[in-house]
C-alpha positions as CSV (number, residue, x, y, z in Angstrom):
1,X,-88.9,-85.9,-71.1
2,X,-85.2,-87.3,-71.2
3,X,-83.6,-86.1,-74.4
4,X,-81.0,-88.0,-76.2
5,X,-78.3,-86.6,-78.6
6,X,-79.1,-88.5,-82.4
7,X,-75.0,-89.5,-82.3
8,X,-76.2,-92.0,-78.9
9,X,-78.8,-92.5,-81.3
10,X,-76.6,-93.5,-83.8
11,X,-74.3,-95.6,-82.3
12,X,-77.0,-98.0,-80.7
13,X,-79.3,-98.0,-84.7
14,X,-76.1,-99.2,-85.1
15,X,-76.1,-101.9,-82.8
16,X,-79.2,-102.4,-83.1
17,X,-79.3,-103.1,-86.7
18,X,-79.0,-107.0,-87.1
19,X,-82.2,-106.8,-83.8
20,X,-83.6,-104.1,-86.5
21,X,-83.8,-106.6,-89.4
22,X,-84.5,-109.9,-87.6
23,X,-87.7,-107.6,-86.3
24,X,-88.7,-106.8,-90.0
25,X,-87.5,-110.6,-91.0
26,X,-89.8,-111.6,-88.2
27,X,-93.1,-109.1,-90.0
28,X,-92.0,-110.7,-93.8
29,X,-92.8,-113.9,-92.2
30,X,-95.9,-113.0,-90.8
31,X,-97.1,-111.5,-93.5
32,X,-95.6,-114.7,-95.8
33,X,-97.7,-117.4,-94.1
34,X,-100.8,-114.4,-94.5
35,X,-99.9,-114.2,-97.9
36,X,-100.1,-117.8,-98.6
37,X,-103.6,-117.9,-98.0
38,X,-104.7,-115.7,-100.6
39,X,-104.5,-118.2,-103.8
40,X,-102.5,-117.9,-105.8
41,X,-102.0,-113.7,-106.3
42,X,-100.9,-114.7,-102.6
43,X,-98.4,-117.2,-103.9
44,X,-97.0,-115.3,-106.8
45,X,-96.1,-112.1,-104.0
46,X,-94.3,-115.0,-101.7
47,X,-92.4,-116.1,-104.7
48,X,-91.2,-112.9,-105.5
49,X,-90.2,-112.5,-102.0
50,X,-88.6,-114.8,-102.1
51,X,-86.6,-114.0,-105.2
52,X,-85.8,-110.5,-104.0
53,X,-85.2,-111.0,-100.6
54,X,-81.8,-109.1,-100.0
55,X,-83.1,-106.4,-101.4
56,X,-86.6,-106.0,-100.8
57,X,-85.4,-107.0,-97.1
58,X,-83.1,-103.7,-97.1
59,X,-85.8,-101.7,-98.5
60,X,-88.0,-102.7,-96.1
61,X,-85.4,-101.4,-93.3
62,X,-85.2,-98.8,-95.2
63,X,-88.3,-97.9,-95.2
64,X,-89.5,-98.3,-91.9
65,X,-86.8,-98.1,-90.2
66,X,-88.0,-94.9,-88.7
67,X,-90.7,-96.7,-86.4
68,X,-87.6,-98.7,-85.6
69,X,-85.6,-96.7,-84.6
70,X,-88.3,-94.6,-82.8
71,X,-89.6,-97.7,-80.8
72,X,-85.4,-98.0,-80.1
73,X,-85.4,-93.7,-79.1
74,X,-89.1,-94.6,-76.4
75,X,-86.9,-97.7,-75.2
76,X,-83.6,-96.4,-74.9
77,X,-85.4,-93.4,-72.5
78,X,-87.3,-96.1,-70.5
79,X,-83.7,-97.2,-69.8
80,X,-81.8,-94.2,-69.1
81,X,-84.9,-93.5,-66.6
82,X,-84.2,-96.5,-64.1
83,X,-80.3,-95.9,-64.7
84,X,-80.7,-92.3,-63.6
85,X,-83.7,-93.3,-60.8
86,X,-81.0,-96.5,-60.3
87,X,-77.7,-94.1,-60.3
88,X,-80.0,-91.4,-57.6
89,X,-80.8,-94.7,-55.5
90,X,-76.5,-95.6,-55.7
91,X,-75.9,-92.4,-55.5
92,X,-77.5,-91.6,-52.4
93,X,-76.5,-95.0,-50.5
94,X,-72.8,-93.7,-51.5
95,X,-73.4,-90.1,-49.4
96,X,-74.5,-92.4,-46.7
97,X,-71.1,-94.0,-46.7
98,X,-69.6,-90.9,-47.0
99,X,-70.8,-89.6,-44.4
100,X,-71.4,-92.5,-42.0
101,X,-67.4,-93.4,-42.6
102,X,-67.1,-89.2,-41.9
103,X,-68.9,-89.8,-38.6
104,X,-66.9,-92.6,-37.9
105,X,-63.5,-90.9,-38.8
106,X,-64.8,-87.6,-36.4
107,X,-65.3,-90.0,-33.6
108,X,-61.7,-91.6,-33.9
109,X,-60.0,-88.2,-34.6
110,X,-61.5,-87.5,-31.1
111,X,-60.4,-90.4,-29.1
112,X,-57.1,-89.8,-30.1
113,X,-56.7,-86.4,-29.7
114,X,-58.0,-87.1,-26.0
115,X,-55.6,-90.0,-25.6
116,X,-52.7,-87.4,-27.0
117,X,-54.1,-84.9,-24.1
118,X,-54.8,-88.3,-21.7
119,X,-51.3,-88.9,-21.9
120,X,-49.8,-85.4,-22.0
121,X,-51.2,-85.1,-18.4
122,X,-50.9,-88.2,-17.2
123,X,-46.8,-87.2,-17.9
124,X,-47.7,-84.0,-16.3
125,X,-48.6,-85.6,-12.7
126,X,-45.7,-88.0,-13.3
127,X,-42.9,-85.1,-13.9
128,X,-45.0,-83.1,-10.4
129,X,-45.7,-85.7,-8.5
130,X,-41.7,-86.4,-8.8
131,X,-40.8,-83.4,-8.6
132,X,-42.9,-82.8,-4.9
133,X,-40.9,-86.0,-4.2
134,X,-37.4,-84.2,-4.8
135,X,-38.9,-81.4,-2.6
136,X,-40.7,-83.4,0.2
137,X,-36.5,-85.3,-0.2
138,X,-34.6,-81.9,0.0
139,X,-36.7,-80.5,2.8
140,X,-36.5,-83.3,4.5
141,X,-33.6,-82.9,4.6
142,X,-33.3,-79.7,5.2
143,X,-35.2,-80.2,7.9
144,X,-32.7,-82.8,8.9
145,X,-29.6,-79.9,9.1
146,X,-31.5,-77.6,10.4
147,X,-32.2,-80.1,13.8
148,X,-28.5,-80.9,13.9
149,X,-27.6,-77.1,13.4
150,X,-29.6,-76.1,16.5
151,X,-28.4,-78.9,17.9
152,X,-25.3,-77.7,17.7
153,X,-26.0,-74.8,18.3
154,X,-28.5,-75.4,21.8
155,X,-25.0,-77.1,22.8
156,X,-22.9,-74.1,22.7
157,X,-25.4,-71.3,24.6
158,X,-25.6,-74.1,27.0
159,X,-21.8,-74.2,27.5
160,X,-21.7,-70.8,27.0
161,X,-24.0,-70.4,29.7
162,X,-22.9,-73.0,32.2
163,X,-19.0,-71.0,31.7
164,X,-20.5,-67.5,32.2
165,X,-21.9,-69.8,35.8
166,X,-19.1,-70.7,36.6
167,X,-17.4,-67.0,35.8
168,X,-19.8,-65.8,38.4
169,X,-19.7,-68.8,40.9
170,X,-16.5,-68.3,40.6
171,X,-15.7,-64.8,41.8
172,X,-18.4,-65.2,44.4
173,X,-16.0,-67.6,46.1
174,X,-13.3,-65.1,46.3
175,X,-16.0,-62.3,47.8
176,X,-15.8,-60.1,44.7
177,X,-18.7,-58.4,43.6
178,X,-18.8,-58.7,39.2
179,X,-18.8,-55.7,37.2
180,X,-21.5,-56.8,34.8
181,X,-20.4,-54.2,32.2
182,X,-16.5,-56.2,32.4
183,X,-18.0,-59.7,32.4
184,X,-20.2,-58.0,29.5
185,X,-16.4,-57.5,27.9
186,X,-14.9,-60.6,28.8
187,X,-17.7,-62.7,27.3
188,X,-17.4,-60.8,24.7
189,X,-13.4,-61.4,23.9
190,X,-14.5,-65.1,24.5
191,X,-14.2,-66.7,21.1
192,X,-17.7,-67.9,20.0
193,X,-18.3,-71.2,17.0
194,X,-19.5,-70.0,13.7
195,X,-23.4,-69.5,13.8
196,X,-23.4,-68.0,17.3
197,X,-20.7,-65.2,15.6
198,X,-22.6,-62.3,13.2
199,X,-24.0,-64.3,10.2
200,X,-21.8,-63.1,6.5
201,X,-25.0,-63.4,4.8
202,X,-27.5,-65.2,1.8
203,X,-26.7,-68.0,-0.2
204,X,-28.7,-69.9,-2.5
205,X,-27.1,-73.2,-3.5
206,X,-27.9,-74.3,-7.0
207,X,-26.3,-78.2,-8.1
208,X,-26.4,-80.7,-10.5
209,X,-24.4,-83.9,-12.2
210,X,-24.0,-85.1,-7.8
211,X,-25.5,-86.7,-5.0
212,X,-27.6,-84.5,-3.0
213,X,-25.7,-86.0,0.6
214,X,-22.6,-84.6,-1.3
215,X,-24.1,-81.4,-1.7
216,X,-25.7,-80.6,2.0
217,X,-22.0,-81.6,3.1
218,X,-20.6,-79.0,0.6
219,X,-23.3,-76.5,1.9
220,X,-22.5,-77.2,5.9
221,X,-19.1,-77.0,4.9
222,X,-20.1,-73.5,4.5
223,X,-22.3,-72.5,6.6
224,X,-19.3,-73.6,9.1
225,X,-17.9,-70.1,7.5
226,X,-20.4,-68.0,8.8
227,X,-22.7,-67.9,5.5
228,X,-26.7,-68.7,6.1
229,X,-28.0,-71.1,3.3
230,X,-31.4,-72.5,3.1
231,X,-31.3,-75.2,1.6
232,X,-30.3,-77.2,-1.5
233,X,-31.7,-77.3,-4.8
234,X,-31.5,-80.5,-7.6
235,X,-32.2,-78.3,-11.0
236,X,-30.8,-78.6,-14.7
237,X,-30.3,-75.4,-14.5
238,X,-27.0,-75.4,-13.3
239,X,-25.6,-77.9,-16.1
240,X,-22.1,-76.9,-17.2
241,X,-21.6,-73.3,-14.4
242,X,-19.3,-73.4,-11.2
243,X,-19.8,-70.0,-10.3
244,X,-21.1,-67.2,-7.2
245,X,-23.2,-65.0,-8.7
246,X,-23.8,-61.9,-7.2
247,X,-26.0,-58.6,-7.7
248,X,-23.0,-55.4,-8.7
249,X,-22.6,-53.7,-5.4
250,X,-21.9,-57.6,-3.8
251,X,-18.6,-58.0,-5.1
252,X,-16.7,-57.5,-1.9
253,X,-19.4,-60.2,-0.5
254,X,-19.5,-62.2,-3.6
255,X,-15.5,-62.4,-3.1
256,X,-15.8,-63.5,0.3
257,X,-18.2,-66.4,-0.4
258,X,-16.2,-67.2,-3.1
259,X,-12.8,-67.9,-0.8
260,X,-14.8,-69.7,1.5
261,X,-16.7,-72.0,-1.0
262,X,-13.8,-73.3,-2.7
263,X,-12.1,-74.6,0.7
264,X,-15.2,-76.6,1.1
265,X,-14.9,-77.9,-2.4
266,X,-10.9,-78.3,-1.6
267,X,-11.7,-81.0,1.8
268,X,-15.0,-82.8,-0.6
269,X,-15.0,-81.7,-4.9
270,X,-12.7,-79.8,-5.7
271,X,-14.3,-77.9,-8.6
272,X,-12.8,-73.9,-8.5
273,X,-15.4,-71.4,-9.2
274,X,-15.6,-68.1,-10.3
275,X,-17.4,-65.0,-10.0
276,X,-20.1,-63.7,-12.3
277,X,-21.7,-60.5,-11.9
278,X,-25.7,-60.7,-12.5
279,X,-28.6,-58.6,-12.4
280,X,-31.6,-60.9,-11.5
281,X,-30.0,-62.6,-8.8
282,X,-31.2,-59.7,-5.3
283,X,-29.3,-57.3,-3.7
284,X,-28.0,-58.9,-0.6
285,X,-28.5,-62.5,-2.0
286,X,-25.3,-64.7,-3.8
287,X,-26.4,-67.3,-5.4
288,X,-24.1,-70.4,-5.6
289,X,-24.0,-72.4,-9.1
290,X,-22.1,-76.1,-9.4
291,X,-21.8,-79.2,-11.7
292,X,-18.6,-81.5,-10.9
293,X,-18.9,-82.7,-14.2
294,X,-18.2,-78.6,-15.7
295,X,-14.2,-78.2,-15.2
296,X,-14.3,-75.3,-17.9
């Protein structure tokens, strides 16, 4: 059985004193009703009770208070057990609510995490799509430039072939037998356009801060000076740079490229490039990095 401290019983007893006196008083009244049927003796006892009401009542309360306290203790234990049972049920409901709440919070956190991940994946997809579109546009521009250059070279080759045929026809008309060695020497001495001359080297072209069409025109100008440039690449890495980068052993070629590039830029977008040695550049390859907004 559940134990209840004496201090708690004292507190409850004080709170229950009126209840105790009321019960004792009711008991006395009941007993008086019984005594009045006992004749003269009963009336004498009733008169004594009425005369000495308070002392007698206090005596009875003190005398029989233990029994009442026992009854109160029993009632308190019963109420306490009921309260414990009710509290246990309330705690069970609370724990169930907490568990359900935590479950919903976990679902919310998972949903938010999934939403953030989906947003990040979508942004990456958009950025990758933009990069793909830029690469496709760049490849298309490079293809257009390459086709135009090829047309020029074909025209130049055709012109050279026609020139050779005309020379041969003239010699044959004069009854001369052309010496192939001398003819070859003559053709070699003929001034050829830059695209048919020996290429000076390969250059990678990186830029930012200007329109792609302008970058392509700069590239074509440099190409006309005898350099092979696969294409132009827009990249944030070119920000605040106007450089010709080269591997340490390629300094002389870099100086030559700088001169040709400066001339091309003077016509289209004057900047002024600087030479920069870099071991990150592949040997035999040169790099141009341009940001016209930077004038440092």
